[in-house]
N, C-alpha and C positions, 0 to 999 in steps of 0.2 A: 341806851341807844345809840347805835354807830353812827357818827357824823363824817361824811366824805364831802370835802368840797373840791371845787374845779378853778382852774385858771387856764387860758389858752387862747390859742389864736382864732382871730375871726375869720379868717380866710384860710379854709383847707382845702388844698388841691384835690381835686375830682378824683385823681388817682391814688388818693390816701385816705379817702373818706370811708370805705368799707373796713380797712384795716383797722383804723383809729375808732370806729364803731364797735367793732367786734372786741377790740382790747377794752374800751369802757366797759362792754357788757359783760367780759371775764371780771374785771375788776369788781363791779358791782355785785355779780354772782358769788364773790368769794367771801361773802359778808351774810352771815346768818342773823336771824332776829331782825327787831325794828331797824330801820336807816333812816338818816336825815340826811339830805342833799342841800349843800350851798352853793348858790349861783349867782351871779350877778345878771343873768339873761342876755348876754351879748349876743350878736349873731355868731355863728360858728360853732366853737368846742363848747361853750356856754348853754346854749339851747339844746343842742344834741345832749351832753350829759344830762340835763334836766328832763328833756322826755324820755330818755331810756332809763332815768331813776324813778320816776313817775310810774313808767311801764312795770317796773319792778315792785312797785308798792311803796316807794319811799315817801316821806313827808318833805316837802320842799320849803327851804326859805330861801328868799329872793332878798339879795343885798344890793340896794338901788343906790349908786354912787352920788347922784345929785337929783335937785328938784327937776332939772330940765332935761333929763335922761332919755326919756322917749323922744326928744327932737332931735337926737343924734341918730336915728335910725332913718337914713335915704331909702331905703328899700322896703316896699308898702309888705312885702311878704314878710321881712323879718322882723317889721314891727308887730304885725299880726301874730307872729309865733312868740314874740316877747309878750304881747298883752293876754293871749291864750295861756301861756305857762305861769304867768304873774297871776291869772285870775285862781290858779290851781294850787297857788302856794298857800301853806298854812300858816306863814309867818313872814312878815315883810319887815326889813330893815334899813331904814333911810338913813344915808350918810348925811352929814350937816352940810351940805355944800350947794349952793343954789344954783351953780352952772357946772357943767360937765368941763371938768380939767384934768390934767395928768394928776394933779395931787388928788382929787375926787375917786380917780380910777386906783389909785394907789391905796388909799383909805378903804375902800371897798374891798380889794385884793387882800390887804394885809387883816381885814376883818375876818374874811373867809379862813385864811390862814390860821389866824388865832384861834378860831370857831371850830374847827373839823378835829379829827382824830387823825385823818390822812387826806393829803392833797394830790389829787389827780392832776397833772399838767400836760394837755396836749399841746406841746412845745418842741421844735426842730433844733433847740439847743443854744440858738443865737442870742445874741444880747436883745434887750428891749429895745423897742424903736422910740419909745417914751417912757417917761416916768410911770410906773405902773402896769407897765407890760409885761408880758408872762414871764419873760426872764428875771425881772425885779421881783416878781411873787416868789417865784422859786427860789432865789438868792434868799429872801428874807425868810421864808419857812426853814430852809435849811439851815440858816443860821441860828434859829431857835429849835433846832432838833426834830422838826414837825416830819415826819415821814412823808416822802414825796416819790409818786409812781410817774415816771414820765412815759406819755404813750406818744409815738409818732412812728411814722412808715420810714425805715431805712431807704436813704437814695433820694427821697423827694424833696425839694425845695419848695418855698413859698415863694411867690413873687414878691 
């Protein structure tokens, strides 16, 4: 079974969304046979990836950073998306952090990087805004020789 993980930004600019969605679809389509998708189901890239992977027939592993992770969803639609996707997961992995901290996010991201065959990074190439951000997980994966596919829309900047 091929395992593809995701790391990525929570805020995908509207003008980049279609490009990023198409690139994720292409990356998923490039794999034949059974597929396992690993995601923390954060808003933005994580949820988009999980939806597209499930649509392709992948099995979903959700990696939950902390015991209070759901409390971090301020937007009711994003929380609903998280819960809907979590309910479709075939496997749930919980990090041993009671509270959502940068360390918890880093642990979840490194778990995904360590347990996938390829990491998709919806990443603008900028440094992480806090420990466990996309840039940190990309660096971690690359340092360990993990194949990383960066997906972004050239010329588009996040706010």
